[in-house]
N, C-alpha and C positions, 0 to 999 in steps of 0.2 A: 638899587643894586646892592646896598649894604644892609645886611640884616644881622648885626652883631648881637649875640646872645651870651658873651662871655661876662666875666667878673670885671666891671670897669673901675675897681677900687684899688688896683695895685699901683705901687710906685712905677717910675718909668725907667728903672734900670740904669741910673746915672753914674755907677761906679766905674771909672775908667773910661778910655775911648770905645766907641761902638765897635763890635767885632762881629763879622758875619761868616757863618760856616754853612757851605752849600753843599747838599747832599744830592747828587745825581742818580735817580733811578733809571738806569740805563736800559734801553730796549723797549720801552713803551709800556708803562704800568697801567693796568686795567682799572680805570677810574670807577666803573660801576660795581666791582667787586672790592673796592677800597673803601669808598663812601657809599654804602649800599642804599637805593632808593627803595627800601623794603615796602613801603605802604602803596607803591604803584603796581598794580596787577601786571603791567606790561613787562616789568622786569623778569618775572619768571616765564612770562609768554615768549619773550625773546630769547631767555636763557634757560631752556627746559633741563639742560645737563650742566652746564658751568655757572651755577649760581651758589650762594652762600645759603645754607639751610637757616630756615626762619628763626629756629630756636638756638642758634649759634650767633646770631648778630648781636654786636655790642651797641645798643641803642644810644643815640645822642638826643633825639627828640621823637616826635611822632611821625616824622618823614624819612630820617636818615639814621643810619648806624654804620658802624666800622666793622671791618673784617675781623673774625674771631681772634686772630693773633695780635690785634693791636690794643690789648688791654693797658700797656703803659701808656699809649697814645690817649686812650679814652680818659684815664685818670688826670693827664695833664690838661686835657681838654676841660674837664670839670673844674680844674683848678684855674681856669681861665688863661692858661699858657699856650693854647693852640689855636691858630687861625686856620680854618679850612676855606680854601678860595676855590670856588666853583667855575665850571666852563671855560678854563684858560687855554688859550691857543692862539691861532692867527688864520686869517682867510686863506683858502685855496691851499689846504694842507697837502704837501706831496706824498705823504705816508711812506717816506724813504727814511730809514735811520740816520743815514749820513747827513743828507740835506736838512732835515728838520733839526737834527742837534745842531748842525752849523748855524741854523737861523737863530735858535735859542742862544747860542754862544756869541753871536756877533750882532744881533739885532738887526740884521739885513734880510727881510724875507724875499726881496726883489732882486738883490745881486749877490754875488759871492763876497762876503765880508772878509776884511784883512785884519781887522782887529776885535779882540774879545771885550765884551762890556765890562768884565772885571779888571781887565788890563787898564781900560781906561779909568776905572775907579782907582786903581792903585797908583796910577800916574798922577792923579789928582791928589791922592793922599801924601804921596812921596815924590814930588816933582824932581828933587835932586839926588834921587836914589841913595838917601842916606842910609837906608835900612834895606839890605838885600833879602831879608825875610819879613817884609811887610806882607807878602803873599806867599802861601805854602799849598802846594799841590801834593796831596797825599795819595800816592799810587806809583805804578811803574811808568808813567808817561805825563807829559804837560797837558792839561785840559786846554782847549782852545780858547774857552772863555777868559782865560788868564793872559792870553798871548796879545801883546802890544808892544811896538817898538820903544826902546829904552825903558823897558819895565822889567826888572829881575824878579824872578819867581824861583824859589826852593822847591824843587821836586824831590819828594821824599818817598822812597819805596818801602823802607823799614826803618823806623825811627830808632829802633834799639842798635842798628849798624851803621846808620847814616853819619857820615863823616870819620868812620873808623876805617881808614885806608890801609888795612893790615895785609890784605891778599892781592891787592891790585895797586898800581902806582897811579899817581893823580892824572897821568896822561891817558892811561886806560880808561879811568872812570870818566873822564871828560869824552873821550871818543864813544863811549857807551851812552852817555847822555845825548850826545849830539846825533848819534845813529837814530836814536828813538825819535827825537824832534823831526830829524829829516824824512823819515820814512812816514810821519804822520801829516807834516805840513807842506812838503816840497811838491806833491802832486796838485795841492789845491791852490798854493800861492805862487808858485814859480821858484826858481833856484836862486838868483842873484841876491835879492833883498832878504831871502829867507836865511841863506848861509850867513850873511853879515850879521843878522840878528842872532842866530845860532851861535855863532862864534863868542859873541859877548854873554849871551844866556849861559853857555856852558861855563864860562868862567865864573859868572855870577853864582851859579849852582854849587860850585866848589867853595866859593866864600860862605855861602849859606850852609854848607856841610859843617864848616868849622864852628859856626854860630850854633847850629840847631843841636850839635853834639853834646851840649851841656844839658839839653832837656831831659833825658832819661835819669841822669845821674842825681839830678835836684828833685826828682819826683818821688813823692810817697802818698799812698792812699789806702784806705780800708776798702774801696769798692773793688770788687772782683768782675771784671768785665766778662762777658760771654765769649765762647770759642767761635768766632767768625771773622772773616775778613773785614766786614765793616766795623765789628767791634774793636779790632786791631787798629784799624785807621782812626776811629773816633778817640780811642785811648792816645794815640800819638798826637792827635790834635790837641787833646786835653793837656798832654805833658808840655807841648810847646807854648800853649796859651799860659799854663801855670807858672812856666819859666820866666815870664815877664820880659820877652824878647822884642815886644812891639809889633808882633804879628797881627794884621788886622782882617785879613782875608784868607779862609781856608777853603779848600775845595776836595771833594772825595765823591766817590760813586760806589753803587752797589748793583748787582744783577746777575744773570740778565732776565729782565722782565718781559723778554720776547716770547709770550706763552702762547704759541700757536698750538701746542698740544700739550697734554699733561698739565693743564693750567691749575687745576685745583691743589695739586700736591706742591708744584713748584711756587705758586703764589703764596701759599701756606708757609713754606719754608722761608721764603725771601722776606716776607713782612715779620715773621716771627724774629727773624735775625735783625732787622732794622729796627722794630720797635724796642727790643730788649736793649740793642746797643745805644739807641738814643737815651733811654731811661738811665742806662749807666752812666753815659757822658754827663747828663745833666746832674745825677747825683753825685758824680765826682766833682763837678764844678762848685755844687752847694756845699760840699763838705769843706771845700777851700774858700768859701766865701767868694767865689769868682764867676757866678752865674748871671749875675744882674746886666752885664754889659755884652751878652752873647745871644744872638738871634741865630737860629738854624732854618735853612730854607730848603725845602724839597720840591723837586720838580721831575717830570719825565718828559721826553720829546713829543710824545702824544699819547692819547688814551688808546682804547682798542674797540673793535667792532660791536655794535650794540648786540648783534645775533651771535650766538656761539656756533662754533663749526663742528660740535659733537664732542670735542676734547679739549678745546681751546678757543681763543679769540684772534682775529687778524687785526692787522694794523687800522687804527682809526684816527680820530681827529681831535676833539675836545677832550681836555683832561682836568686834573685836579693838581693844586699846589697846597703845600702845608707850611707855615711859619710858626716856629716854636721858640718860646723863651718868656723871660719875665718881663722883656720889653714889648711882648705882643698883646694886643687887645683881642682876647679870645672870642671866638664865635664864627660864624658862617659869613662869607661874602660872595657878592655875585649870586648868579642863579643857576641851578642845576639846569642844563639844557632841556629842551622839549624832548620827550620820548614818542611822541606822535609819529607814526610810520611817515606822515607827509611832511613832517619837518626834518627828518633825517637826510643827510647828504651822503649818497653813496652807502647807506646803511650805518652811518656814523653820527654821533651826537656832534652838533654844531657849536663850536665855542663862540661866546659873546663876550668874553672879556679878553682883550689883547695881552699877551704874556708882557709886553713892555709897559703896561699899566701896573702890574705887579712890581716890575723891577723899579719903576718910578717912585713906588712907595718905599721899597727898600733903600734905594739911593738917597732920596730926599728926606724921609722922615726917619729912617735909622741911621745911615751913615752920614747924612747932613751935608750932601753934595747938591749941586745943580745937576738935575737928571737930564735935561734936554739934550746936551752933547754926549751923553753916555749912552742913552738909549735911542738917539736919532730922532727926537721929536717930543711933542707934548701930548700926553695921554691922561685920561682920567684915572685917578688913582683909588683903589680901595683903602679905606682908612684903618688898617689893621695893626699899626704901630701906636703905642701909647704915647701921648704928647705930655 
């Protein structure tokens, strides 16, 4: 399953406690146009319209190349800092955004989960809630992957104004935070325990605001981030990381990758924004000698249909994940799923690597925790973290 082709001579990034940054590619990123199987003639047979031009593909080897906007990722891959994990997913994909994302967030493919996998991670890292900014959710609402009882999470919409309660009272801010959480989670989980959880979460969010408020003021960098929402989120994460506040888990997203139509233009814009922002983020950390203990993990809730629909692609199954950072053993892991028509499932690539296997590697080999209670079982793990 493992065919690492990266540079195995790097150090293991031992400076400081390990930090994970999750970047969710919301909407269903197109696997086949991200890591392009350009040497397989079936690619263009299946994708007569929605394909990456052969002379634009950024080749990685004689089988695969990256989307032309992913130049920064290609450079990091060649430096041994990017692991490409093929064919990730789970059995019987429902091809529903909400349900699939819920499965990725809770590690519960058969039932409706109530705890996020990263919420469990944070509870293990800080069981006594000594630091309410151990986890930081960068965006307008809390991601369910971070939700777990007795786990505080700082939810940051704009790091530059976070904690500056100049235009609203603390009570108004609390009600706004709780309103967002209630809309997201009450329909799925129920009202009683949710409201108990939200009450404490809202108070923890206000505490987190006061702590994180110092991050922008202490930040200085020569790196000029690009002008996109994901660049602003990653800059905010860099500011918090560099402030030395003990934050260990960061979460953000970008999208929408739901490219049923106008895929070529939309996918081009989104990956250009993501690739540039990631390069800026790691350049920023490198400038401050603070990159060695950070690994970024990219995933999407599912891949997309093998056959194009004339202008886009519909919901699929098997997808690709990326892990990026100095602590990563670069290369390719897993196998690109078979593209034979007889091997497709409802026209989709069939995943052959359970997403919980990937989480197991991140939890055990990077964060240093027992993965079994966090991912809900024992799974064979791809060895993409340096030891």
